[in-house]
N, C-alpha and C positions, 0 to 999 in steps of 0.2 A: 440635450435632454431639455429643454425648458420650451422653446420656441416650438417645438412638434408636438411639448401638452399641450402650452398658448392654440396650436392650430390646429389644433382635435379635439377639447374642449374649454375653448377662448380663456379669453387675461382672465389672469382670479382682479376677482378688486375688492377694495374694503372697507367698511363704512364701521367704525366705531360711534356705539352708544354710551352719552353716559353712565347710564342706567345698566344695562346687560354686556355691558364688552363691546368685543370685537367679532364683529362679521363679516363674512366673504360671500361672494356670490362667482359664478364664472360666466364671463359675459362673448361670444361670437363672434358680433354683430352688433353696434352702436346703437343699431336702427329699428333690434328686437327689443321690445319695449317690455315683456315677462322675465323674470329671472326670480330663480330663493336660492332663497339669504340664508348660511346657518351657519351656527355657532358656538359653541358651551358657557353654560352659566354654573357654578356652586352653589345652588338656592341653600339657606341658612339651616346650620342643623342637616346637612343633607353631609356624606364623606363621599363621594360619587358628584361628578358636571355630569349636567342635564343640557339633552343635545337639546338647541331651539334650530328648530321651522320656521323662515318664514317666507312669502308675497313682496314680491316688489320687481321696478322694473333697475332695468340697468343705470341710476345712479340711488338708489337706497329702499329698505326694507317699506313697503304702505304703512304712511303716518296710525289710518285705524288697523293696522297688523301691532303693531309699538307701542298703541296705547294697549290695543286687550293682551298682550304678551306682560303690562304694565300692572292691569288689572288682576291678570290671573297670579299673578308671582306677589300682589299686596296683600289678592283673600287666600295663598295659598295655606295657612291653618284652616281656615273656609271649609275648604276643597277635600281637605286628611280629612276633618270631624264629618262629611256629608261621607266621605267612600265608607265610614267607621260606623256610618248610622246605616249605610245603606246595604252590609254587611251581614246586620242585627237581624235583618230581615230577611235574611233567603239562611232558611235550615242548614244546604248542603253550605253551605259558605260559611258559617257560622264556623263547622267543624275546624275549617283549615285551616281561619282567618284564626290566631289569636293577639289579643291587648297589647301584646310586641310588635306587631308586621312594620309599625316605621323601622323599630332597631333593622324591620329584613331585605324593609320594603325601601327606595330611595323611586322619586323622579327622572326615571330615564331619556323620556324623550317629551318635547312640548310642537305641535306641528298644525299646522289649518286645517280646520275640517270645512266647514263653507265662509270664504272668503267675503263671500257675501254678506252674511249674517253673525262675522266675528266668532266665532266658536271654533277650538281648537280640539285637538285629540291631546288625551293625557297618560300618559305611556311609564306605567309603576312596574322596575324588573326587580329584582331580591340581591342580594348585593354578593352572595354566595352566588358564583358563578356557573356549579355545578345548577343549581336547582332551576327549573325550567320553568318553574311557575311562573303566572303577569299577571298585571292588570290593567287591560285599555278602560275609556272609560270619554264619551265626546259632553265638554264641558260648555254648555250653552247657554247666554242670558243667566248666568248665576248657578245654573243647577245642575246635572249628572242628570244626562240626556242619557244618556245607552252604558252597557257596562259589557264589558269581557272578563272572564276572570275563569283560568285557566288553573 
């Protein structure tokens, strides 16, 4: 089964980062330069892991992507605070999300938005899997650029 899976999807390779842990990618052809690296990371204070997706080549994630994810993780409290501030200015959202939102939501995923400007999409989902609400935002230049809340 492993041979067939490698042939169809590519051979799985691993990159170990000393901060965010193990990231994996599947490479079908070493000549192909672009690939997607994925892994999970438990953000301090969360009860569930975050899926991290980064762009890279067949050897490693791009260094700008690694630096960008480090900066994002270093500023996670600031990002959460800015999300909360954003809600306070939106009357409809204000009714739906209360002060305990960080006890109900976690950052489910972080993925590149625009590689050239090192922006990321951050997705918050509820711990309660029966709750279909979510928050998605674009984080660029230390600011929230776009927000979608359901």
